[in-house]
C-alpha positions as CSV (number, residue, x, y, z in Angstrom):
1,X,0.0,0.0,0.0
2,X,1.6,3.2,-1.2
3,X,1.3,6.6,0.5
4,X,-1.3,8.1,-1.7
5,X,-3.3,4.9,-2.4
6,X,-7.0,4.2,-1.9
7,X,-6.1,0.9,-0.1
8,X,-4.0,2.8,2.4
9,X,-6.8,5.2,3.1
10,X,-9.3,2.4,3.6
11,X,-6.9,0.5,5.9
12,X,-6.0,3.6,8.0
13,X,-9.7,4.6,8.4
14,X,-10.6,1.0,9.4
15,X,-7.7,0.9,11.7
16,X,-8.7,4.1,13.4
17,X,-12.3,3.0,13.8
18,X,-11.2,-0.4,15.2
19,X,-8.8,1.2,17.7
20,X,-11.4,3.7,18.9
21,X,-14.1,1.0,19.3
22,X,-11.7,-1.3,21.1
23,X,-10.5,1.5,23.4
24,X,-14.1,2.5,24.3
25,X,-15.1,-1.1,24.8
26,X,-12.1,-1.8,26.9
27,X,-12.7,1.2,29.2
28,X,-16.4,0.3,29.5
29,X,-15.6,-3.3,30.3
30,X,-12.9,-2.4,32.8
31,X,-15.3,0.1,34.5
32,X,-18.1,-2.5,34.7
33,X,-15.8,-5.2,36.0
34,X,-14.4,-2.8,38.7
35,X,-18.0,-1.9,39.8
36,X,-18.8,-5.6,40.0
37,X,-15.7,-6.3,42.1
38,X,-16.7,-3.4,44.4
39,X,-20.3,-4.7,44.8
40,X,-18.9,-8.2,45.6
41,X,-16.5,-6.7,48.1
42,X,-19.3,-4.5,49.6
43,X,-21.5,-7.6,50.0
44,X,-18.8,-9.2,52.0
45,X,-18.4,-6.2,54.2
46,X,-22.2,-6.1,54.6
47,X,-22.1,-9.6,56.0
48,X,-19.6,-8.6,58.7
49,X,-21.6,-5.4,59.3
50,X,-24.9,-7.2,59.9
51,X,-23.1,-9.6,62.2
52,X,-21.7,-6.7,64.3
53,X,-25.2,-5.1,64.3
54,X,-26.7,-8.4,65.6
55,X,-24.0,-8.5,68.3
56,X,-24.6,-4.9,69.3
57,X,-28.3,-5.7,69.7
58,X,-27.5,-8.5,72.2
59,X,-26.1,-6.7,75.3
60,X,-26.4,-9.7,77.4
61,X,-23.5,-11.2,75.3
62,X,-21.4,-8.1,75.5
63,X,-18.5,-9.9,77.3
64,X,-18.2,-12.2,74.2
65,X,-18.5,-9.3,71.7
66,X,-18.2,-9.9,68.9
67,X,-19.3,-13.5,68.6
68,X,-19.6,-14.7,65.0
69,X,-17.3,-12.8,62.6
70,X,-15.0,-15.8,62.1
71,X,-12.3,-13.8,60.2
72,X,-8.7,-14.2,61.5
73,X,-7.6,-11.0,59.7
74,X,-9.6,-9.0,62.3
75,X,-7.2,-10.3,64.9
76,X,-4.0,-9.6,62.9
77,X,-2.5,-6.2,63.6
78,X,-2.7,-3.7,60.7
79,X,-4.0,-6.5,58.4
80,X,-6.2,-4.0,56.5
81,X,-9.4,-5.6,57.9
82,X,-11.0,-3.7,60.8
83,X,-14.3,-3.3,62.6
84,X,-15.3,-0.6,65.1
85,X,-18.4,0.1,67.1
86,X,-19.1,3.5,68.8
87,X,-21.8,4.1,71.3
88,X,-22.9,7.7,70.6
89,X,-25.6,8.2,73.3
90,X,-23.1,8.1,76.2
91,X,-21.6,11.2,77.5
92,X,-18.2,10.0,76.2
93,X,-18.4,7.8,73.2
94,X,-17.7,4.2,74.0
95,X,-15.5,2.7,71.3
96,X,-14.8,-0.9,70.7
97,X,-12.7,-2.2,67.8
98,X,-11.0,-5.2,66.4
99,X,-7.5,-6.2,67.5
100,X,-6.2,-5.5,64.0
101,X,-6.8,-1.8,64.6
102,X,-4.2,-1.9,67.4
103,X,-4.4,1.6,68.9
104,X,-5.8,3.3,65.9
105,X,-9.3,4.1,64.8
106,X,-11.6,4.4,61.7
107,X,-12.9,7.7,60.4
108,X,-16.6,8.4,60.7
109,X,-18.2,8.8,57.2
110,X,-21.1,10.8,58.9
111,X,-18.5,13.4,59.8
112,X,-17.3,13.5,56.2
113,X,-20.9,14.2,54.9
114,X,-21.1,10.9,53.0
115,X,-24.8,10.4,52.0
116,X,-26.7,7.4,53.3
117,X,-27.7,4.8,50.7
118,X,-31.1,3.1,50.3
119,X,-30.0,0.3,52.6
120,X,-29.1,2.7,55.4
121,X,-25.4,2.3,55.0
122,X,-22.6,4.7,54.0
123,X,-19.7,3.5,51.8
124,X,-16.5,5.2,50.7
125,X,-12.8,4.7,50.2
126,X,-10.8,6.1,53.1
127,X,-7.2,6.1,54.4
128,X,-6.8,3.9,57.5
129,X,-3.9,3.2,59.8
130,X,-0.5,3.5,58.2
131,X,-2.2,5.2,55.2
132,X,-3.8,2.0,54.1
133,X,-6.4,2.3,51.4
134,X,-9.6,1.0,52.8
135,X,-13.2,0.3,51.7
136,X,-15.3,1.4,54.6
137,X,-19.0,0.6,55.3
138,X,-20.8,2.0,58.3
139,X,-24.3,2.1,59.7
140,X,-26.2,3.9,62.5
141,X,-28.1,1.6,64.9
142,X,-30.7,3.0,67.3
143,X,-31.5,0.5,70.1
144,X,-33.9,2.9,71.9
145,X,-33.2,2.8,75.6
146,X,-30.0,0.9,75.0
147,X,-28.6,3.8,73.1
148,X,-27.4,4.7,69.6
149,X,-24.4,3.0,68.0
150,X,-22.2,3.6,64.9
151,X,-21.1,0.3,63.5
152,X,-18.3,0.3,60.9
153,X,-16.4,-2.4,59.0
154,X,-13.4,-1.8,56.7
155,X,-11.6,-4.0,54.2
156,X,-8.3,-3.7,52.4
157,X,-9.0,-2.0,49.1
158,X,-5.9,-3.4,47.6
159,X,-7.9,-6.6,46.9
160,X,-10.2,-4.6,44.6
161,X,-7.2,-2.9,42.9
162,X,-5.5,-6.3,42.3
163,X,-8.6,-7.9,40.9
164,X,-9.2,-4.9,38.6
165,X,-5.6,-4.7,37.4
166,X,-5.6,-8.5,36.7
167,X,-8.7,-8.1,34.6
168,X,-7.2,-5.0,32.8
169,X,-4.1,-7.0,31.9
170,X,-6.1,-9.9,30.6
171,X,-8.3,-7.3,28.7
172,X,-5.3,-5.6,27.1
173,X,-3.8,-9.0,25.9
174,X,-7.2,-10.2,24.6
175,X,-8.0,-6.9,22.9
176,X,-4.5,-6.7,21.5
177,X,-4.8,-10.1,19.9
178,X,-8.3,-9.1,18.7
179,X,-7.0,-5.9,17.2
180,X,-4.3,-7.8,15.3
181,X,-6.9,-10.3,13.9
182,X,-9.2,-7.4,13.0
183,X,-6.4,-5.5,11.2
184,X,-5.3,-8.6,9.3
185,X,-8.9,-9.2,8.3
186,X,-9.3,-5.5,7.3
187,X,-6.2,-5.8,5.2
188,X,-7.5,-8.9,3.5
189,X,-10.9,-7.2,2.9
190,X,-9.2,-4.1,1.4
191,X,-7.0,-6.2,-0.9
192,X,-9.9,-8.4,-1.9
193,X,-12.3,-5.5,-2.4
194,X,-9.9,-3.4,-4.5
195,X,-8.5,-6.4,-6.5
196,X,-10.8,-5.5,-9.5
197,X,-9.3,-1.9,-9.6
198,X,-5.8,-3.4,-9.6
199,X,-6.8,-5.6,-12.4
200,X,-8.1,-2.6,-14.4
201,X,-4.8,-0.8,-13.7
202,X,-2.8,-3.8,-14.9
203,X,-5.0,-4.2,-18.0
204,X,-4.5,-0.5,-18.9
205,X,-0.8,-0.9,-18.5
206,X,-0.9,-3.9,-20.8
207,X,-2.9,-1.9,-23.4
208,X,-0.4,0.9,-23.3
209,X,2.5,-1.5,-23.6
210,X,0.9,-3.3,-26.6
211,X,0.2,-6.6,-24.8
212,X,-3.6,-6.1,-25.1
213,X,-6.1,-4.1,-27.1
214,X,-9.0,-3.9,-24.7
215,X,-10.1,-4.4,-21.1
216,X,-11.1,-8.0,-21.0
217,X,-12.9,-10.1,-18.3
218,X,-15.8,-9.6,-16.0
219,X,-15.8,-6.8,-13.4
220,X,-18.0,-6.0,-10.4
221,X,-21.1,-4.0,-11.0
222,X,-19.6,-0.9,-9.5
223,X,-16.7,-0.6,-11.9
224,X,-18.1,-2.4,-15.0
225,X,-19.3,0.9,-16.5
226,X,-15.7,2.2,-16.1
227,X,-14.4,-0.8,-18.1
228,X,-17.1,-0.3,-20.8
229,X,-16.4,3.4,-21.2
230,X,-12.7,2.8,-21.4
231,X,-13.1,0.2,-24.1
232,X,-15.4,2.6,-26.0
233,X,-12.8,5.4,-25.7
234,X,-10.1,3.2,-27.1
235,X,-12.3,2.2,-30.0
236,X,-13.2,5.8,-30.7
237,X,-9.6,6.8,-30.5
238,X,-8.7,4.3,-33.2
239,X,-11.5,5.4,-35.4
240,X,-10.5,9.1,-35.1
241,X,-6.9,8.2,-35.9
242,X,-7.9,6.1,-38.9
243,X,-10.1,9.0,-40.3
244,X,-7.2,11.4,-39.7
245,X,-4.9,9.2,-41.7
246,X,-7.4,9.1,-44.6
247,X,-7.8,12.9,-44.6
248,X,-4.0,13.4,-44.5
249,X,-3.6,11.1,-47.5
250,X,-6.3,12.7,-49.4
251,X,-4.9,16.2,-48.8
252,X,-1.5,15.1,-49.8
253,X,-2.8,13.9,-53.2
254,X,-4.9,17.0,-53.6
255,X,-1.9,19.3,-53.2
256,X,0.7,17.4,-55.1
257,X,-1.1,17.6,-58.4
258,X,-1.5,21.4,-58.5
259,X,2.1,21.9,-57.4
260,X,3.3,19.6,-60.2
261,X,1.2,21.5,-62.7
262,X,2.7,24.9,-61.5
263,X,6.2,23.5,-61.8
264,X,5.6,22.1,-65.3
265,X,4.0,25.4,-66.5
266,X,6.9,27.5,-65.1
267,X,9.4,26.2,-67.7
268,X,11.8,28.6,-69.3
269,X,14.9,30.5,-68.4
270,X,13.4,33.9,-67.6
271,X,13.7,35.1,-64.0
272,X,9.9,34.9,-63.3
273,X,9.8,31.2,-64.2
274,X,12.8,30.4,-62.1
275,X,11.2,32.3,-59.2
276,X,8.0,30.4,-59.6
277,X,9.9,27.1,-59.7
278,X,11.8,28.1,-56.6
279,X,8.8,29.0,-54.6
280,X,6.9,26.0,-55.8
281,X,9.7,23.8,-54.4
282,X,9.5,25.7,-51.1
283,X,5.8,25.1,-51.1
284,X,6.2,21.4,-51.8
285,X,8.7,21.1,-49.0
286,X,6.4,23.0,-46.6
287,X,3.4,20.9,-47.6
288,X,5.4,17.7,-47.2
289,X,6.7,18.8,-43.8
290,X,3.3,19.7,-42.3
291,X,1.5,16.7,-43.8
292,X,4.2,14.5,-42.4
293,X,3.7,16.1,-38.9
294,X,0.0,15.6,-39.2
295,X,0.4,12.0,-40.1
296,X,2.9,11.5,-37.3
297,X,0.6,13.2,-34.7
298,X,-2.2,10.9,-35.8
299,X,-0.1,7.8,-35.4
300,X,1.4,8.8,-32.1
301,X,-2.0,9.0,-30.5
302,X,-2.6,5.3,-31.1
303,X,-2.1,3.3,-27.8
304,X,-0.9,-0.2,-27.6
305,X,1.5,-0.2,-30.6
306,X,4.9,-1.9,-29.9
307,X,7.9,-2.3,-32.2
308,X,11.0,-4.5,-31.8
309,X,14.0,-2.2,-32.2
310,X,16.8,-4.6,-33.1
311,X,15.3,-5.7,-36.5
312,X,14.5,-2.1,-37.5
313,X,18.0,-0.8,-36.7
314,X,19.7,-3.8,-38.3
315,X,17.7,-3.4,-41.5
316,X,18.4,0.3,-41.7
317,X,22.1,-0.2,-41.2
318,X,22.3,-2.8,-44.0
319,X,20.4,-0.5,-46.3
320,X,22.6,2.5,-45.6
321,X,25.7,0.5,-46.2
322,X,24.4,-0.4,-49.6
323,X,23.5,3.2,-50.4
324,X,27.0,4.5,-49.3
325,X,28.9,1.5,-50.7
326,X,31.0,3.6,-53.0
327,X,32.4,5.5,-49.9
328,X,33.1,2.3,-48.0
329,X,31.1,3.3,-44.9
330,X,31.1,0.6,-42.2
331,X,28.1,0.6,-39.8
332,X,28.4,-1.2,-36.5
333,X,25.2,-2.2,-34.7
334,X,24.7,-3.1,-31.1
335,X,21.0,-3.6,-30.3
336,X,19.7,-6.1,-27.7
337,X,16.9,-8.3,-29.0
338,X,14.6,-7.5,-26.0
339,X,14.4,-3.8,-26.6
340,X,11.0,-2.6,-27.8
341,X,9.8,0.8,-28.8
342,X,6.4,2.0,-27.6
343,X,5.2,3.3,-31.0
344,X,4.8,2.4,-34.7
345,X,7.5,0.8,-36.7
346,X,7.5,3.4,-39.5
347,X,8.0,6.2,-37.1
348,X,11.0,4.4,-35.6
349,X,12.4,3.8,-39.1
350,X,12.0,7.4,-40.0
351,X,13.7,8.7,-36.9
352,X,16.6,6.3,-36.8
353,X,16.9,6.4,-40.6
354,X,17.3,10.1,-40.7
355,X,20.0,10.0,-38.0
356,X,21.9,7.1,-39.6
357,X,21.6,8.8,-43.1
358,X,22.9,12.1,-41.7
359,X,25.8,10.2,-40.0
360,X,26.7,8.4,-43.2
361,X,26.8,11.6,-45.1
362,X,29.4,13.2,-42.8
363,X,31.3,10.1,-41.7
364,X,34.8,9.3,-43.0
365,X,34.6,5.5,-42.8
366,X,32.6,4.4,-39.8
367,X,29.2,4.8,-38.1
368,X,28.3,3.2,-34.8
369,X,24.7,2.5,-33.6
370,X,24.0,1.5,-30.1
371,X,20.6,0.8,-28.5
372,X,20.4,1.0,-24.7
373,X,17.4,0.2,-22.5
374,X,16.6,1.9,-19.2
375,X,14.0,0.4,-16.9
376,X,11.9,2.4,-14.5
377,X,9.6,1.5,-11.6
378,X,6.4,2.2,-13.5
379,X,5.2,0.3,-16.6
380,X,5.0,3.5,-18.7
381,X,8.3,5.0,-17.4
382,X,10.7,2.7,-19.4
383,X,12.9,4.4,-21.9
384,X,15.3,3.4,-24.7
385,X,18.3,5.3,-26.1
386,X,19.4,5.1,-29.7
387,X,22.9,6.5,-30.0
388,X,24.3,7.2,-33.4
389,X,28.1,8.1,-33.7
390,X,30.2,9.0,-36.7
391,X,33.8,9.7,-37.3
392,X,33.2,12.8,-39.4
393,X,34.1,16.4,-38.6
394,X,31.3,16.8,-36.0
395,X,30.1,20.1,-34.6
396,X,31.6,22.5,-32.2
397,X,29.7,23.3,-29.0
398,X,28.6,26.7,-30.4
399,X,27.4,25.0,-33.6
400,X,25.4,22.4,-31.6
401,X,23.8,25.2,-29.6
402,X,22.6,26.9,-32.7
403,X,18.9,26.5,-32.8
404,X,18.9,26.4,-36.6
405,X,20.6,23.0,-36.6
406,X,17.3,21.5,-35.6
407,X,15.1,23.8,-37.6
408,X,13.5,22.6,-40.7
409,X,15.2,23.5,-44.0
410,X,18.4,25.0,-42.5
411,X,21.7,23.2,-43.1
412,X,25.2,24.0,-41.9
413,X,26.8,22.9,-45.2
414,X,24.9,23.4,-48.5
415,X,27.3,21.1,-50.3
416,X,25.8,18.0,-48.8
417,X,22.6,16.6,-50.4
418,X,19.3,16.8,-48.7
419,X,16.5,19.3,-47.8
420,X,17.5,19.9,-44.2
421,X,14.3,18.4,-42.9
422,X,15.9,15.3,-41.3
423,X,16.7,16.6,-37.9
424,X,13.5,18.5,-37.8
425,X,11.4,15.4,-38.5
426,X,13.4,13.5,-35.9
427,X,12.9,16.2,-33.3
428,X,9.1,16.5,-34.0
429,X,8.6,12.8,-34.0
430,X,10.5,12.3,-30.7
431,X,8.6,15.1,-29.1
432,X,5.3,13.6,-30.1
433,X,6.3,10.4,-28.3
434,X,7.5,12.3,-25.2
435,X,11.2,11.8,-26.2
436,X,14.0,14.1,-27.2
437,X,17.0,14.4,-29.5
438,X,20.4,15.7,-28.1
439,X,23.7,16.3,-30.0
440,X,27.2,15.8,-28.6
441,X,30.7,14.7,-29.4
442,X,31.2,11.0,-30.4
443,X,34.0,9.0,-28.8
444,X,35.2,8.1,-32.4
445,X,35.6,11.8,-33.2
446,X,32.5,13.0,-35.0
447,X,29.0,13.9,-34.0
448,X,26.9,11.9,-31.5
449,X,23.1,12.0,-31.9
450,X,21.3,10.5,-28.9
451,X,17.6,9.8,-29.3
452,X,15.5,9.0,-26.2
453,X,12.2,7.3,-26.7
454,X,9.6,5.4,-24.6
455,X,10.1,1.7,-24.3
456,X,7.7,-1.1,-23.8
């Protein structure tokens, strides 16, 4: 999942929701469990409290007070379990307490303004002897003539804390494992749910690289319209390109005939006829150039066309060797078989053919052609480099920088044959494919022309 991907957004949003839900659920469960532990602890204290109230209500057994608590912790000093009774109706309060209190005492919740519950008791956490954290329950008992008593029982609140903490630890481990399972499930759901989109992306890359012509297969109902519209767009693009080719061809034939007639009628040696022939030739070159650009632009918009580079370059080299046989030009070719051009064969032939022809015109005896492939991370980012070197005079840096080298119709040396359209055609074609042409100095002494084009 990449940074700006739909899958990552879905995963992060699901993760955030899962974490929030688990946190809220964990806090609620922890709180409910703690309340349950407190209620259970309070019931235990209530049992002791009711026993003490029963003993207080039997003054005839006072010498055995209390009689039935049966809890050894009440006899263990500072054990955290204490009871205390206070007779409030006497002039001086009569206090009796468990041995565990030693010489200490329990606070009165009535003095702390703790409200009385429905069962007549008051409950609260307090600090006892040695700053122990205690859970205290007390109750007022009115025995009429026997007097009024305040009966209190306290237990060690550490038991509640330990129970709650033990539950919290188990809850964290359980919810942690549950979170991992949920996140793995979410990841699977995201990948499974977005698999059709990934398939469409791979199919589009295959179309662009020439491995397929349409989006094939069945897609879910939500994205099936996207696949249908994409296929319709591809078909419409092919039809438009085909019509453009037909119109370009018709226009070429329509203009060539009038120009030929003008040239034929402008025979003679007078200056006017020569001027007409000169301008007619310029018009023919201009028409040929712009019609060629229109034809190139129409072809370059076609997606899915792939051309093997090695056979094209090899065939061009052999043809140029035959054309320049009288000069003994040797052409070396180094082109890996796996290199493929993302475009039409005739466009590659025209670009490389112009560069090789130009190199052969200026070379002394040798021309070298090398094809290099450069792979990128994305399917449409691959490029190939066609490097053409010659051992001719080359160009100086200032000459290479001159814009007119790449402009149509301009030549540095009028003694060489040609119209000067070669580099212009190569530059225009390369630009239409998103490539570029650069000039430099060849290792063998002449000019280096480096053509960068998209690769399949």
